[in-house]
N, C-alpha and C positions, 0 to 999 in steps of 0.2 A: 504494500500500500504506500503510495507516494504521499508526501506531506500535503499536496494540493487536494488529494482525495479524502483527507482526514476531516471529519466533522469535530471530533473531540480527541484530545490526548487523554489517554486513560488516567494519567496522573491527575489531570484536571477533573475527571469524573469522580475519582476517589475523593479528592478534596471537596468537591461540591456536595457529594452525598454524605460525607463523613463516614463512608463505609470501610470495610476491612477487606483487602485483597486476599484472594485464595488462589494459588496456582500462579503460573507465569503469564501475567497479563500481556497482551499485545501493546505496542507503543501507542496505538490509536485505534479508533473505530470510525467507520465511514458513515454510520447512521444509527438511529435509535428506533426500536420497534417494540410494540406491546402485543403484537399478533404474530404467532409463529408462521402463519400462512403468507405474510407479507415481507418476510425477512429477505434481504439480499446479502450475499457473502460479505463479511466484514462488519456487519451490524452488531450492536449491543442489544440483547433482548432483556426487557424489563418484565419480570414475572409478576404482574399486577394481579391481585385477587379482586375480581369484579363480582357483580350480583349473580351471574350465572356460571362463570368460568374462573378457574384459578390458574394463572399463568405457570405456576410451578408444576402443573400436570402436563405441560407442553415443552418442557426443557429438552427432551430427546428430539422432538420434532424441530425445535429451533436449532439445535446442534446440526441435525441433518441438513437443514436449509442453509447453513453456513454462518451461524452466529459466532462472532469472535469471542464473546464473553457474555455471561448472564449476570444480571443484577437480581439478587434473591433476598428473601427475608431470613433473618437469623432464626426465627421460630421454625421455619421449614427445613433448615439445614440438616437436622438429624435424620429426617425422612428421605433425603435425596440420595443417600448412598454414595457410591464412588462416582465422582464427576470428572470427566476428562477435559471438559471445557472450563477455562478459568472463570472465577466468580468475583463479584464485588458483593459482600454480604452487608446488608443494611438493616436498620430497625423496622422500617416500613417502606415498601417499594413505591407506593403511590406518593408518599411524602417525599421520597428521594427524587422522584420525577419532578416534583415542584421545586426542589432545591437545584436541580440541574437547570430548570427553566429560569430561576433567579440568576444563576451564574451566566446563562446565555444572554440575559438582558444586561447584566452588568458589564460584559465584555464587548457588547455591540455598540457601534456608532451609528446604527441605522436610524432613519427617521421612520416613526411607527404610527400607524393609524389603527384604532380599534373600532369595529362596526357592530352596532346592535340595532334593534328595531323590531316591530311586529311583522313586517314584510320586507322582502328584498335584501336581506343580509347577505346571503350566499351570492346572489346575482351581483350585488355591488362589490363584494370582495373579489370576485373573479374579474369584473370589469376593471377594478383597480390594479389587479395583477397585470392585466394586459396594457393598461394606459401608462403605468409607471415603468414598464420594462425598457423602453428606449432610453431612459435616463439612468439606468443602473440596475444592478442585481436586485431582484425582488424576491423576497421570501413571503409566501402566503400560506395560511392554514389549508390543509387538504380537505376536500369534500366539505362536510359541515362539522368539522372538528371544533365545536364551540362550547363544550361542557367542561365539567370539573377534571376530566382527563384529557380531552381533546385540546384545550387551550394550552396547558403546560407542555403537552407533547409537541404541539406545533412550535411553541417558543423554544423548547429545548433543541429542536431540529434546525433552528435558524443559524446559518453559517456566519462565522465571525465577520466575513467580508461583505455581507449584505448591505446594500445602501438603503433599502426600504423594507419594512415589515408590515404585513397586512393581516390583522387577526379578527376573526368573527367571534363574537361573544353572545351566547344565547341564554335564555332562562325561561322557566315556567313557574317559578316561585320567587317571592321576595328574598333578597339576600344572596342570590346565586351569582350575580354579576360582580359584586364588590370584591371578593377575594381574587377573582380572575383578572380584573382590570388592574388591581394593585400588583399583580405579577407582570403584566404586559407593560405598564407605565407608558402609555401612548403620548405622542406629541399632539395628536388630534384624535378626538373621540366623536364619532358620528352616531346619531339616532336617525334612522331612515324615515320612520313614521310610527306613530302610536295608533294601533287599531285593535279591534276586539279578537285578538288571538290569545289562546290560553285563558279566556275569560272565566272558565270554570274554576280557576284558582284565585281569582281576584273579584272584588266587589264591583269595580267599575273601571273606566278608562283612566281615571285619575290615579288609581292604585297601580295600574300597569305603567303609567308614565313615571311614577315614583320609583318603581323597580328598575326601569330602564335608565333612569337618571343616576343610578349608582355608578354608571360608567364615567361620570365626571370626577369621581373621587380618586381615580387612578391617574388623572392627567399630570404630566410633569409640570413644574412651575413654568408659567408662560405659555402653556399648551392651549389649544383652541377647541372649543365645542362647536360641532357642525350640525345644524338643525334644519328641519324642513319648514320653510317659510309658509307653506300651505297647510300645515298641520294645525288643527284647532287647539292642540295641546301646546303650541309654541309658547304662549305666555307662561304657562306652568313650567315648561322645561327651561326657559330663560331664567325664571326665578330660582329654580333648583340649582342651575349651573352657577349662578351668582352666589348662592348660599354655600356651594362647595368650594368657593374661592376662585372660580374661573373668571378671568378678566377679558379674554378674547372669545367672542362668539361670532360665527359666520353662518349665513343661511343660503339655502338653495330653493328654487321653486319658480312658480309663475307670478307670485305676488310682487307688487312694486317694492323696490328697495332690497330685494334679495341680492346677495353678493354674486351668485351665479343664477341668472334669470333666463327662463325660456322666453324668447321673443317670438319664435315662429316654429310650428310643427306642421310639415306638409307631407302627405303621403304621395307615393309615386310607384310605378311598376317595379322599380329597382330597389324599393325600400324607402324609409322615411328620410326627409331632409330636415335638418334641425339648425336653427339659428339661436345662438346663445350669447348673452351679454355677460362678460366677466372681466374684472380688473380693468375697466375702462375701455375694453375692446369688444368687437363683435366677431364671433367665429361662426362659420357656416360649414356644415359637414353632413355627409350621409351616414346612415346606420344600416348594418346588415340585418339586425333583428327588428321586426316591426313591433308596434305597441307603444301607445303614448305613455303608458304607465312606466315603461322602461326609461323614458327620458328623465324622470325624477332621479333614477340611479345614476344616469350619465352626468346630470348637473352636479350631483354630489361628488362624483369621481373627479370632475374637472376642478372643483373647488379644493379637494384634497391635494390634487397634483400641484396646484398653485401654492397652497399653504406649506407643503412639504419641500418646495423648492425644485420640483421636477420641471422639465421642459414642457410648457403648456402646448406649444405647437405640435411637438412630437406626440403628446398624449392624445390630442385631437385626431391626428393621422392614425394612431393605433386604434382608437375607438371605432373608426370607420370600418375596420375589419373584424371587430369583436362580435361574437354571437352569444346570446344567452344559452345557458346549459340545457342539457337534456331534461325534458319535462317542464321547461319554463318558457313555453311559447314556441317551441320548435315547430316549424311548418314543413309538412311532407305532402307532395303531390302523389295521389294514388290513381291507379287505373280503375275506372268504373266497370261493372260487370258486363255491360252491353256497349262498351266503347265510351270514349270521353274521359274526363278527369274529375277527381274529387280532391278537396283540400282537407287535410287533417291538421288540427292545431293541438299540439300535445302540451297541456298544462297540468299533467298528472303528478308533478313532484309533490305538491302540497296545496292546502287550501285553508283560507279563513275568509271572513266576510269582505275584507278590503281587497284581497287578491282575487276573490271570486268576481267581485264587481269589475275589477280591471280586466279580467279575462273576458267577461261578457261584453265589455266595451270594445275590446279587440275584435271579437267575433262580429259585433255590429258594424265595425268599420270595414269589413271585407266586402268589396263590391261583388255583386252576384252577376255571373256571366250571362244568364238568360232568365226569362220570366219564370221558368219551372224550377229553377235552382232554389235550394232551401238552406237556411242557417239552422243547424242542429246543435243543441247544447246537451251534452251528457254530463250530468252533475251528480256527484256522490257526497256522502255525509262530510260535514265539517266537524271535526272532533274538538274536545277540550273546551267546550263553550258552556258547560254546566247548565244551570237553570235558565240561562239566556238562550239556549240552543233553539227552541221552537220559534221564538220571535225573530232571531237572526236568520234562520233558514227561510221563514215566511217572507222576510223583508227582501229577499232576492227577486221577488215578483216584479219589483220596479225596474231594476236593471235588465231583467229578461225582456220586459216590454220595450224598454228603450233600445235594446239591441235588435229588435224586430226578429226575435227567434221564431222560427216556423214550427220546429219540432223539438220537444223537450222530453228527455229521458232521464228519470230520477232514480237513484239507487241508494238504498239503506234506510233504516228506521228514522233517522233524524230528518231526512228529506221528505218524509210523509207530511210534515207541517207545511212545506212549500206546495206539495201536491194538493193539499186541501184548499190552498188559496188560489192556485192557477187553474184548477179543474174547470173546464167549460170556457176558458179564456181563448184568445186568438191563437196561442201556441198549443198545438195538439200535444197533450202531455200523457205519459204513461209512467207509472211508478213500479219499481221492482224491488224485491227484497235482496236479491243477490246480483253480483256483477255478471255471473254466467248467464242469468236470464236476460239481462239487459243486452249483453253482447250478442246473443242469438238473434234478438229482434233487430238490433242496429244493423248487423251484417245483412239481414234479409231485406232491409229497407233502403240502404244506401244506393244512390244512383248518381249519374253524371251531373256535375254542376254543384253538388252539395258541398257545403263547408261545415265540417264537424269539429267542435271544440269539446275536449274531454278534461274534466277537472274534479278533484276530490282530495281529501286528506290522504297522505301518503299510504297509510296502512290499509286503506280501503282496497287497494290493489289495482288501480286504474293503469299503472305502468304495464301490467300484463295485458290489459284490454288494448292498449296502444300497440303493443307488439303483435297481438293477434290481428288487428286491423291491417297493419303493414304487411303481414304474411298473407292474409286472406285476399288482399287486393294488389298483390304483386308490386311492391314499392317501385315507383318509377323514378322519381328524383327527390332529393332533399333540397328545398328551395329556401334561401336565406331571407328573402323578403316576401314577395308574393303579392299580387294585387287582387286576383279574383279566383273563384273556385274553378274557373275554366282555364286557368293558367295564363291569364292576361290577354286572351285572345279577344 
């Protein structure tokens, strides 16, 4: 292993964890892993005990995968038997991961942003990764590593030479963000939007805002809070930021006075054209991913780029080629059973009332290629809404009508509240208990010209429904923008 390939010198790992070396440790490790299935040769494997699995039971698998050393608990050592792989023995493996994360932050000169919010966290994080890359090495958390193990693992994996760090921080209970942001110590802390996600664990939006505002407590002195100027919770968030000692606040959105403000959003066959006012200048650029709601993420990204000292022009150019991730509005053109084309809009990654409304708005913005074409919305349960669930599901009737949905397919017990409201309305509606029932009907009904949008909470299983539709209708092309269900003809 060359020095350039090393993520951590093992002496630094021992010092950070306060652990005890056993065996002949390698000089360095190339990475850190808590999953034996994702190990690459040269990694250190941290045997964390989780809710369902104990990493100590996978040490043999980790060794076979090429782990250079294991970080294990002192309590587990007697049961491990004779180990050929060298060890760092610690009091608590998860706590040791946190200590490595602290050491990673202490050695880093990177400019760091932490992102939270009810919607758009992962999308914004990935757009930041893309936009900052032309200005230097970017380290960003993988997938949605935003909880009590994902954030410290992401931070511990940050290379010492990174110029920028991007960390997503999530929560579904009060008090969860505070310890994580105090690890990350960001230069900029962003709240994308306060919306009724995880409302089953909170009394109201004010309580959600208070929990999200914990992110201000980890800002470095002189750091900046980045807030959505269009969020009704903005006054509350500004007040809580001030109470946390934040002196610099910047905003993004469509409201007058926003530091990064949307001037114009225009759809076209090649994707949206966006005009933004920022830092006293106007920038105009195209996007590969359609959807007006995504522009909020883009505005926030440009504001972060400016605040962290990245090249704003290079960030704009990079964003022109960025695409939202799988299940976040990805558009695919399918072949219809009797010829022609259909448009599939995959919003299956997750759902809450705010993102559901945005997805329906996106469906409504799709121009229909001919008079017989239909807008079809396939909607599944939004979870973790508690006692608010019936009312929040029923409230989707308004954006469904505004999107001019022709066919509505609902799935799951929570969606029954919406079915009761829209039954007999202009959108022909059918409710199903299971995804499989809905899938069979949808496949039998789809025809040329249809635009189909699929959205539900992740655990409902709509990702499998999307895969089935792509297979059933012989995927033709994945289209970055898209204008009509007839392929822009």
